[in-house]
C-alpha positions as a printed Julia matrix, in Angstrom:
292×3 Matrix{Float64}:
   0.12   0.27   -0.03
   1.02   3.58   -1.14
   0.67   6.74    1.67
  -0.77   9.69   -0.81
  -1.42  13.48    0.65
  -4.04  15.39   -1.0
  -2.29  18.91   -0.22
  -5.18  21.61    0.05
  -6.53  24.13    2.21
  -9.73  24.79    3.57
 -11.11  26.07    0.84
 -11.06  24.19   -1.78
 -13.98  22.39    0.51
 -15.97  25.42    0.24
 -18.08  24.36   -3.46
 -19.72  21.59   -3.17
 -18.28  20.1    -6.84
 -14.84  20.14   -5.75
 -15.38  18.33   -3.02
 -16.8   15.52   -4.08
 -14.31  15.76   -6.56
 -11.87  14.71   -4.49
 -13.45  12.4    -2.68
 -13.4   10.53   -6.48
 -10.15  11.27   -5.82
  -9.76   9.32   -1.65
 -11.99   6.36   -3.36
  -9.98   5.96   -6.31
  -7.24   6.22   -4.38
  -8.65   3.51   -1.85
 -10.38   1.4    -4.8
  -6.4    0.99   -5.45
  -5.11  -0.07   -2.27
  -4.08   3.66   -1.21
  -3.93   5.45    1.68
  -5.12   8.47    1.28
  -4.56  12.1     2.66
  -5.76  15.23    2.9
  -3.06  17.98    4.25
  -3.54  21.42    5.2
  -0.34  23.47    6.25
  -0.36  22.71    9.21
   0.75  19.14    7.83
   3.63  20.03    5.69
   6.78  18.44    8.11
   4.3   15.07    7.07
   5.32  15.43    3.9
   8.2   12.81    4.29
   5.85  10.15    5.76
   4.15   9.9     2.09
   5.18   8.21   -1.06
   3.12  10.79   -3.13
   1.84  14.49   -2.61
  -0.76  15.74   -4.84
  -1.17  19.28   -4.7
  -4.93  20.28   -4.8
  -4.33  23.76   -3.2
  -4.1   26.93   -5.63
  -0.27  26.39   -6.77
   2.32  29.76   -7.27
   5.87  29.96   -6.05
   4.9   32.15   -3.62
   2.11  30.2    -0.96
   2.58  26.94    0.2
   1.91  25.15   -1.97
   4.81  25.72   -3.95
   6.83  24.97   -0.35
   5.09  21.33   -0.23
   5.89  20.69   -4.31
   9.67  21.37   -3.59
   9.98  19.0    -0.73
   8.26  16.31   -2.35
  10.19  16.42   -5.09
  13.86  16.76   -4.07
  13.26  14.22   -0.92
  12.42  11.46   -4.31
   8.41  11.62   -4.22
   6.01  10.81   -7.46
   4.45  14.99   -7.18
   1.87  16.98   -9.21
   2.47  20.26   -9.81
   6.41  20.13   -9.58
   7.91  22.6    -8.85
   9.61  22.87  -12.59
   5.62  23.41  -13.62
   4.66  25.66  -11.11
   6.93  27.71  -12.39
   6.77  27.47  -15.76
   2.47  28.3   -15.58
   2.8   31.34  -12.43
   5.2   32.89  -15.52
   2.66  33.13  -18.51
   6.02  35.62  -19.92
   8.12  32.35  -19.8
   5.78  30.33  -20.8
   5.19  32.04  -24.3
   8.69  32.82  -24.68
   9.29  28.9   -25.0
   6.03  28.91  -27.25
   7.79  30.78  -29.33
  10.83  29.43  -29.06
   9.09  25.63  -29.85
   7.43  26.89  -32.61
   3.74  25.81  -30.28
   1.14  27.56  -32.62
  -0.63  30.05  -29.98
  -1.93  33.57  -30.28
  -0.11  36.56  -31.53
   1.74  38.07  -28.61
   3.98  41.31  -28.03
   6.47  41.31  -24.2
   5.7   44.64  -23.02
   8.13  46.36  -20.13
   7.76  49.15  -18.49
  10.27  51.13  -20.93
   8.8   50.74  -24.31
   4.83  52.05  -22.25
   5.1   55.72  -24.68
   2.69  56.39  -27.1
   4.82  54.63  -30.33
   5.72  52.0   -28.7
   1.81  51.37  -28.35
   0.43  52.91  -31.75
   2.58  50.14  -33.3
   0.82  46.68  -31.07
  -2.39  48.15  -32.12
  -0.83  48.15  -35.72
   0.04  45.17  -35.8
  -2.1   43.53  -33.14
  -5.08  45.48  -34.64
  -7.77  47.19  -31.41
  -8.68  45.9   -29.04
  -6.27  43.83  -27.79
  -6.08  41.8   -24.61
  -3.71  42.77  -22.13
  -1.72  40.43  -19.15
  -0.12  39.81  -15.67
   2.89  37.11  -16.22
   0.78  35.73  -12.98
  -2.96  35.17  -14.62
  -5.29  32.29  -13.02
  -9.07  32.18  -13.25
  -9.11  35.2   -15.52
  -7.5   37.48  -13.51
  -5.28  39.85  -14.76
  -6.87  39.84  -17.75
  -8.12  42.69  -19.12
  -8.92  44.32  -22.73
  -8.46  47.16  -24.52
  -9.46  49.39  -27.48
  -7.53  52.66  -26.88
  -4.39  54.43  -25.92
  -5.86  55.28  -22.66
  -7.07  52.34  -21.2
  -4.26  50.44  -22.83
  -2.02  52.79  -20.39
  -4.32  52.35  -16.72
  -4.01  49.1   -17.05
  -0.59  48.7   -17.31
   0.73  50.97  -14.93
  -1.35  48.41  -12.84
   0.22  45.31  -13.79
   3.87  46.79  -14.28
   3.5   47.59  -10.32
   3.88  44.22  -10.12
   5.31  42.61  -12.88
   8.39  44.74  -15.32
   7.35  42.67  -18.57
   3.05  42.24  -19.59
   2.03  39.61  -22.62
   0.44  41.92  -24.91
  -2.33  39.67  -27.41
  -4.61  39.38  -29.96
  -7.96  39.62  -29.78
 -10.17  36.41  -30.48
 -13.25  35.97  -30.0
 -14.74  33.38  -29.58
 -17.94  31.84  -27.69
 -16.21  29.25  -25.63
 -12.7   27.88  -25.31
 -11.98  24.58  -25.35
  -9.79  23.35  -22.2
  -7.45  19.89  -22.88
  -6.97  18.31  -19.89
  -3.5   16.0   -20.18
  -1.33  13.64  -17.56
   2.47  12.78  -18.44
   1.62  13.45  -22.71
  -2.58  11.47  -22.79
  -5.09  13.44  -22.59
  -7.46  13.32  -19.79
 -10.28  14.81  -21.03
 -11.87  17.75  -22.94
 -14.97  19.85  -22.63
 -15.24  23.71  -23.77
 -15.41  27.02  -21.47
 -18.9   28.77  -22.69
 -18.43  32.62  -22.73
 -21.3   34.01  -20.75
 -23.08  35.5   -22.74
 -22.25  39.32  -23.6
 -19.05  39.14  -22.25
 -15.46  38.22  -23.29
 -13.72  35.94  -21.49
 -15.0   32.32  -19.09
 -14.77  34.19  -15.47
 -16.3   38.26  -15.54
 -16.46  40.51  -13.28
 -20.1   42.28  -13.13
 -19.02  46.05  -13.51
 -18.4   47.52  -10.64
 -19.24  44.97   -8.89
 -16.5   41.81   -7.27
 -19.2   38.57   -8.78
 -17.39  36.67  -11.21
 -19.8   35.44  -13.59
 -19.06  31.51  -14.62
 -20.02  30.63  -18.72
 -21.06  27.08  -18.52
 -19.03  23.93  -19.17
 -19.48  21.65  -21.5
 -17.79  18.0   -21.71
 -17.22  15.65  -24.66
 -15.72  11.94  -24.5
 -11.59  12.46  -25.45
 -11.9   10.73  -28.81
 -14.39  12.62  -30.17
 -12.82  15.87  -29.78
 -10.84  17.36  -32.66
  -7.76  15.34  -33.21
  -5.87  18.36  -34.21
  -6.79  19.93  -30.63
  -5.4   16.95  -29.0
  -2.39  17.28  -30.57
  -1.5   20.68  -30.29
  -2.71  20.58  -27.17
  -0.25  17.66  -26.4
   2.73  19.87  -28.21
   1.99  22.9   -25.59
   2.85  21.2   -22.66
   5.71  19.08  -23.52
   7.25  22.61  -23.58
   5.8   22.73  -19.99
   6.96  19.34  -18.75
   5.33  15.48  -18.08
   2.1   16.36  -15.44
  -0.94  17.24  -14.44
  -2.5   20.32  -16.85
  -4.86  22.21  -18.04
  -5.5   23.9   -22.4
  -6.56  26.31  -23.11
  -7.42  27.18  -26.88
  -9.02  28.34  -29.39
 -10.22  27.77  -32.65
 -10.05  30.18  -35.83
 -11.21  28.66  -39.27
 -10.44  25.19  -38.1
  -7.23  26.03  -36.28
  -6.56  25.36  -32.98
  -4.17  28.13  -31.66
  -3.19  28.16  -27.3
  -3.87  30.62  -25.05
  -2.59  29.26  -22.03
  -1.04  26.55  -19.85
  -2.24  25.78  -16.81
  -0.68  22.76  -14.23
  -3.41  22.65  -11.27
  -5.96  22.61  -13.38
 -10.18  22.94  -12.85
 -11.18  19.65  -12.02
 -15.36  19.56  -11.11
 -17.73  17.13  -10.05
 -19.67  17.07  -13.61
 -17.84  19.34  -15.58
 -14.5   18.19  -15.97
 -15.25  14.67  -14.69
 -18.64  14.49  -17.46
 -17.48  12.5   -20.28
 -14.43  10.49  -18.74
 -14.27  10.1   -14.87
 -11.54   7.9   -15.4
  -9.61  10.68  -15.38
  -9.33  10.01  -11.39
  -7.95   6.25  -11.13
  -5.23   7.7   -14.23
  -4.37  10.74  -12.02
  -3.67   8.07   -8.53
  -2.3    5.19  -11.05
   0.42   8.17  -12.34
   1.59   9.0    -8.4
   2.57   5.24   -7.6
   3.16   3.9   -10.24
C-alpha cells in the first residue's frame, strides 16, 4: 500500500463540486489499494511520511503549495504539480517565450516592458495586433489580471497597474469566440476535453460585473476525449511537452478550423460533474500516475 498526501487549503472545500471531486480522488485511491490523506499547511512537516503528493490548492512560487511541491520533489517523490511546472505556468511571459522558441501554435503575442510604455510603442502594438488587444500580467489565473483595451488611454491605465507587480506584461491579439477549449493532459496523454463557454455579453470565461466583485462563469460543456478534434488534442499535447509531463489544463481557441494556445495551466480545475462528466476514469489515471 502506498500513501498519497493531497495538499489542500480550507477553501478547497467551499465549493461542493470541488469537494465531491476530492472525495472521488480519495475513493479512486482506496479502490486501488492506496491510502489517501488530506494535508493542510500546518501538517507539511509530515510530507516525508508519504510516498507521493497531490496538490489541489492554488499553486504559485510564493505560496505554501510551492514549498510542498519543492519538498516532495527533493525527497524524490512523485508530485503533482512538480516545482518546475509551477514556475513555468505561474509566469506566462516565460511560457509564451517557450511557445515561440518551440514553434507551438499560439495567439499572436507581444511582450512589453516598463520602458516601452510610450505612444509610439502602443501605436505599433495596435497596428500589429489590431483593436482591441488583451493585456495580461505574467501571473494570471482564473481569468484574473486579464483585461481588454481598445484605446491608448485604457491601455496605459491597465499596463501601469500591472507594471506595479511585474517588469514585463504580455499583449495578445483579441480573438472573440463563443467558447475556449479546455484539454486536460497528464504525462503526455489527454485526460478529458471540454468547452468553457463565454457568458453572454462577455468576452472571457470568467468575467466580473462592472463595479462588483461578483464573477460570472460560463457553462462547462464536456465531451468524450476521443470525439474531440484530433488537431485540437495534438496541439494541446505539443504545448504541454514544452512545460513538462505533469497534470495540465490547456486553454485553446479555434479559428477557422485551426487551434491556437491561449495558455497552459498547472493545477487545472477538476469539478465533479464538469470536467469529469464524460471521462470519469481521470481520477484513477491520476492516482495511478502518482503511485506507479
